[in-house]
N, C-alpha and C positions, 0 to 999 in steps of 0.2 A: 737226921740233917736238915736245915732248914736254909732257904736262901735268906743272907742277911743284907747282901748289898750289890749294887753294879755300882763301880767306879768311874768314870770317864778323866782321863789327864787331857789338861788344855793349858796352853802356854797364857788364855787369858781368862783368869779365874772370877775376879768380878764380873765382866760381861756373862758368863756362862751360868754364875749363881744367879744373876741378874732374871736371865732366860727362863731356867728351870722355876725360879721364884714366879714369874709373870704367867706360865702355862699352866703350873701348880696350884695357884695361890697359897704355899704352904713358905713359910719362911724360914730359909735356910739356918741353919746352927752352924756357926763357926769357932771350931774347939782349937783351931790355931789357925794363923795367918793364909797358911798355905792349902786350907782344906776346908771342906763344907759338906754339910749333908743334909736332904732334904729327908726327912723322916715320915714315913706313912706308917700305917696300920702292920700291911704284911712285909714290907720292906723298905731298904735306905737307897737312896741314891745320890751318891759320894761322888764328888768334883776335889780333884787334889790339883794341883798347878803342879806343871811339867818337873819344877825344880825338886819333887819328891819323889821322880822314878830312880834316883841314885841309890835310896834308901832300900829299894826291890831288888835292883841289880842295875846295873848299868846299860841305858838302851834296850831295856825290856819291855817300856812302851812308847808311843809315838804321839802327840798328840795331832790331831786332823787324819790319822792314817785310817779310820774305820771303814772299811767297805762290807762288812757280812753283819756283824751287830744291829737289831734296833730295838730301842729303847720301847719298852709299850707299858703306857698308862690307861688303866681302866676309868673312863668316866662316867657321870650318871646320864648325860644327853650330849653325845659328840658333836649334835649338829649344834647345840647351844654354846658349847665352847670354841667351836669353830668361827661361828657369829663373832664371837667376844675377844677371840685374836686374830680373826681376817686382816685386820689392819697393822699389827701389831706383828705380826711374823713374816720375814723378807721371803723365808723359800717354802712355800706349800708346794707338795710331790701329790696330792691327792686329794680333792675336797672330800666330803663324806660319801662312804658308800657302801654298799651291804656288800658284804663276802660269803663265800660259799659255806663258811663253816658257822654261820650265825651271828657274828658280828658286823656292827656300823662301824668305820674306820676312817679316819681322815689323817694323812701322813704328812709330816711336814720335816723340814732339816733343823738344827742347832745351828746356831753361830759358829761351830766346828765342823759343819757337814755330816753330823751323827744323824740316822733318821731315827723319828720320832713317831708312833704310833700312837694315834688317840681314839678309843675304841669305845664304846657301848654293847653290852652283849644285847640281840634283840630278837631272837628265835627264841621258842621254848627251850631248846636245846643247849644251845648257848646260856643262858640264862641259870641252868638247870647246873651245868659245869662250875659255876660259879656261887652256887647256890651253900654250899659248905665252907665257903672261905668268907671274911669278912665283907660285910657289904656297904661299907662305908666309903665311899666316894665321892671326889670335888667334881663341881662344874662349874 
């Protein structure tokens, strides 16, 4: 089994797609007017309009209701990404900070309020955890 994607449901697809294109530097693919995908080497961030929810079951997902998941994006240099986005992102939760597990992380909220963690492995142990994974990252 492999993680293929994480999907965010939103009422404003264009705003969310624009936000994640800005943050990641990846141009979203739009296979349908109500759906977009930002494809990375390891997984895909999918964004669906709330009008798609009934396809899975009425009321199974609710935009802007997440209070538990954090979308994590590994970047080559979290400090450089923070500097690039500092004036373009409205809601920073945490500036780049060293974490006890060896990552340097900056936390922000997307337009729907979902938490997004931008991180760079900085300790030898953290870098080793990611050594066997695809090392292609964007800054």
